[in-house]
N, C-alpha and C positions, 0 to 999 in steps of 0.2 A: 465492405465495409458500411456501416450505415452515416458514421461521420462523415467520412470520407465523401458518399453520396451527397449528403446535405450540403459540403463545402462546394462540392463542384456545381451543385444545382443554383448556390447560391451566384459562385462566378460567373457562371451561364448568363443568369439574368441579369447579371452588372454588365456582362460583355453586350447583350441585346442591347440595354439600353445607351452606354456608352455608343456603339454603332448609330442608336440615333442622334444621341445630339453633335457627333461627329462630321452630320450631315450639315452642323451650323460653320461658316468661317471664321466665328468668334470663338468656338467650343477648342478647348484646350483636354491633351488625355497625358497618363502617365502610367507607368509601371514598375512596381519597386521588385526586388528578389534579395532577398536578404537571409545569411547565414546566422542562425543562433547558437550560442552557447550559454544556457541557463542550470542554476544548480538548486536543490529543495531543500525546503523548511519547515517540518509538520509538527503538529504533535502527535506522532506516531509514536513518540521515544516509548516504547510501551518494557519493562522487565518479562523477560524469559524466564532465567534460572536467578532464583534469590539462595544467600548466602555466602561462602568465602569465594567461591569464583563466578560472582553476577553475573550475568550477560543482558545485556538489553538491545531492543531491534535498534536500527538505526534511524535516522532522520535526514541525515545528509545525504550526498548523491547528485552527481551530475552528470549531463549527455547536452548532446547536439539536435539540429534540427533546422527549420526552414519556415517563412512566410512568403507568401505570394500574395501581392495586393495589385488590384489596377482601379484607376480611377478617373474622372472626367470633371470639367466643371463648366459651367456658361451662365455669364451675367452674374448672379448675385448666390448662384447655389450651386453645389457640388454634388457627387455620388460617387462612393467608392466599396469596396466589396475586398475582402482578404481573405487567404485560408491561410491557417499554424498547423506546424505538425513538431512534435519536441519527443523523442522516443528516448529510452534508454537511461531517464534518472533512476538509477541503482547503487546499491552498497549492496555488501557481503564481508561477511566477518567471521574469522572461526578460532578457534580454542579447545582446551584441553582443563578438564574438571582433574583438578589434583584431590578434592574430595571429592565420597561419596557422594550418589543424586540419590534422595529417599524419595518415593513415591507419595507417601503421608509427610506429616508434618513431624516433626522433631518429638515432640510431646507423645506423638502414638507411636516412635520407634526408638523407644527407651531399652529396646532390646539389645539393638546395637549403639545409636546415636545417645551422647549427652544424658547417662542416667543407667545405661546397663551397667551390669556386673564389670565386666569386661565392656563397657562401651567405649566405641573411637570417636576422632575429634568430632566438632560439629559437621553434619551434612549439608548440600545445599539441597533444595527441594523446587518443585515448578513453581513459576509465579502466575502463569496465566491459567483462565480456569478450565478445567481438563477434567477429563469422567478416570485417567487415572490413578487420580486420589479414590476416590469413588470405588473403584475395583480393590485398591488396597488397605481400603477399612469395610472391608464385607464382611456381615457377618453370618453369613448361611449357613445351616445347619452341614455339617461334614465339611466345610468348607472357610472356616472361621479365620479371616487373613486381619483382623487383628489380634492373634497371638504369634506372629511373626511380621517381621521388618522385609520387605521388599526395595530393591536398590538397585543401581548401578556399580560397580566397583570404582575405584578411585583410576583415572587414566579414561574416563570415555571422553569422548570430543562431540563440538560444538560447532554446526555453523549455520550460519545466519545469511539471511540475505532478504533483499527489498526492491522495487523496483515500481516509479510511475511515471505514463504514459498519458502525454497532453495532447488532444486535437483541436481546434475552432474552426469556423467559419462565420465570417460577419458581412452583412451589408449595413450601410450608414448614409443618413443622407441628411446637408447639412449648408451653413456659407460659405460662400467660394473664401480660400486663406489664401489667394494673393491679393483680395480687395484691401484687408486692414489684418493687422497684427493678432486680433484674435479672432476663434472661431468655434460654433456651436453647432451641436448635431443630434441626431437621433438615430437611431438602429435597432435591428437585431441581430441576436447573434446566437450560436449554439457551440457547446462546450462537451464532451468526452474525455471524460477524467478515468482510468483504469489504475487502481493501487491492489498491489500485492505484497507480502512476507510471509516469507517459510522459516521454519528452525529443522535442524536436524540433529538429533543427539544419537550416538552411537555409542554402545559399553555392553560389557559383560554380565549380565542378569544374575544376580543369587536374592536369595531368602533362608533366614532364619528364626528358628521357632524359642519360644519363650524356654526351650527346655536344650538349645542347642549351645556349642560352646562357646557361642557369643562372639566368636573371631570372623571378620569378616573376610568370606571366603571359604568359611568351612562350614561343619554343621552337620547333624546327623540327620536320615530321612526318616520324616515322619508322614502321617498317612498325606497333609496338604503340605508340603513342604517345596515352595513354589507360590505363582499367581494363576488360581485357577481358572477353567472355561467358565465355570458358572458367574465367578466374580466379576470376568471382563463382559460376559453378557447383562449382567444383572447393569452393569453401570451404562449400556447402552451403546456398546459394540456389539458390532457384526462380525461373523468369520467368512472372510472371502477366500483363502485359499490356505491349504495345508490341511493339517489334524483340529480336531475339537476336542485339544487338549493343555492349553495354556501354555505357560513355559514353567523350564524347571529350576531348581537350585541345582548350584555346582555339586552338590552332595548325588541328587539323584539319578541324573542322567546328563548332567551339563557339562561343560562352561555351553551357554546358551546366550549370541550375540543376539541384541535385541538394539532395536532401530526405534526410533520415537519422532514422528514427522507432524509438525504442523502447520496447515498452513490458512491465512486469512484471507478472501480474495472484496475487492469491492470496484463498482463499475457506476459512475455517475453520466447520466446524462440532461442535460442544462438546456434551456429553453427558454429564452426571455428578450429584455429591452435593456435598451444601453442608451446613456448620455454620454456625450464628448465633449471636451470642453480641451482649447490649446491658445496657446500662445507663444507669438515669436518674439526671444530677447533680443536678437541680435541680426536683423535682415541686412545684413553684407552683402558687397556683390560676389566674395570670397568665401559665403559663409550664413548660413539662416541656422540658427540652434532654436530650436522649438521645446516647450514645455508641452505635455498634454496628460491628459485624465481620462477615464474612463470607469463608470459604476454601472451596474444592475442589478436587478432584480430579476431571480431563474426560477423555473418549473422544475425542480429537479426528479427525472425518474432514476432512485436506486433500487442496484442488483447487489446482494452479497452471499458468502458461501464461507462457509469453515470447514475444513476436514484435518481428523485428528488418526492416526495409523501408527499401530505395533504391528512391525515384522521380525520375526525370529529368523533365525539362522545358523547354520553349524549342527547342533545337535534337533531344532526343533525349526520349521519352517512354515510355521501358522502365520497369516495374517489378518490383524483386528481392526477394524474401522469404524470411525460414525462418521458420518458426514451434513450439514444442514445448507440447504438456500433459501435464497427469501424473497422477497419485491419489499418495497415502499415509497410513498413518493415525499420528499419535503422541499422545502422553501430556501432558496439559498443565493447568496450575496457573493457578487466578482467586483473588484476594483483594481485598477491597474491605474499605475503613475511611473512616469519614465520621460527621457530626453532625450533628442536626435539630432546632430547635425547632420545637414546638407554641404557638399564642397564640391561647387561646381570645378570639371574639369573640360566638357565641351560645353556648348549651348545648349545641348542635348542630353546631357548624361552629368549624373551627379553621383559622387559616393555617400551613402548613408554608413551613418555611424552611430550609435547612442547605447542605451541602457534604460532597461524598465522592470518592476517591479510588479508580481500579479497576484494580489491576496483572494480565497478564496475562502469562503464562511459557508458552516452549514454543509459539509460534504462527507463522503463515506471514505475512510482508510480500511486496506486490508489488516492493519495489526489490532483494530480496535474492535474487528466484526466478533471477536471471542465474548466480547462483553457481553455481545446480543444474544446467548444463550442465557433461557430461567427455565426456571421449573415451576409448574402448577402444584397448589396446596397439594392435589390426589400425586405428584408423583413423577408426570408427564414433562419431558424438556421439549421446549418450541424457542423458535429464533427469530429474533425480529431484528434487521440490518439495522449498526448504528451509523448515524448520521449528522452527528452534531457536531466533526471534527473541524478543522481547518489546514490550508496546505499554500505555503508562500515558496512564488518561482520567483527568481530573479536571475537578473544576464545581460551581455551583451549581445549586440546582433551588429552585424557588418552585412555591406550590399553595395546596389548600383539602382540607381533610377533613370529611367529614361523617359522624356517628355516630347511631344511631338504634336 
């Protein structure tokens, strides 16, 4: 991994420098090993389904990790380095849609929902930007989807998942923490933050035309009683498997089970400088309590991608999908604030316990990447990764420090 390589290079360089320091009888070294348990809070809570059974992506989730540090000081100055790894900050949720899931708006679906002669209860709709809406409102000759309603029957299932992984390597140079209660430092730090969100909706597909019986689950066989291949390809989907025949209504040859999968992914690679400030509140023999703050500006290499897939089964096994990916550069800010206590158990070993919060601004999150799809005045779609989001990580740490 690139971040692992960066962190290991920082640690190796620090070990070499500290080895040189250790040749002095006045130098002191230390090494920390900490277990971390963090939770996340982010601006990634995005609606996936609107309506009676609304669903949104979660912005919570927790996971564990570790931090390894090494440092040394001589005279008025010290140098330290650390590598941090937190994985599995994830969350998931599932549910069932008791109302139908309309592929276009209720206004366009008056055939079945909210206004049809035999209309049903209000329908759910997809809240994120998606090409399925354009397919369901396609008005091509012979395949005019505006004359019918396309939807999943009540009882469709929904599964949402999201995750965040964080890695960081840093090296700092500053004042000796043992000479005075405060210390200042400056350093270089790199972060790798990956974030992803996905949703899977699975249910029975149906379509009703304007002259159908307007009863959900029924209807007659018209020339275009379903969601046609032409409508799907016109909306930007490509056929990746199965026949080029779209999806059929129940009255034609169904039922088709249709799975709608959406995925957004973002990777942030940050490089920049940071300032460190710390103050010891209680430098006692049995306890040293220190407040630590760090702040830095970073150059962020952003990579993002979006995938939307439609997969049929039972009667029709066609798979259609569209995908986008892109890169950009952005400016980011990272600030951390926390405290830690050192409890000596021998002259050379201390227990570390503390809490800290990390704020990241100007980063890309997977759930926001669908917002990066735009259309030119000529109708061509393009994708620009979204990187103006924020992420907050907070949690506790527990470990050991060895000095020599």
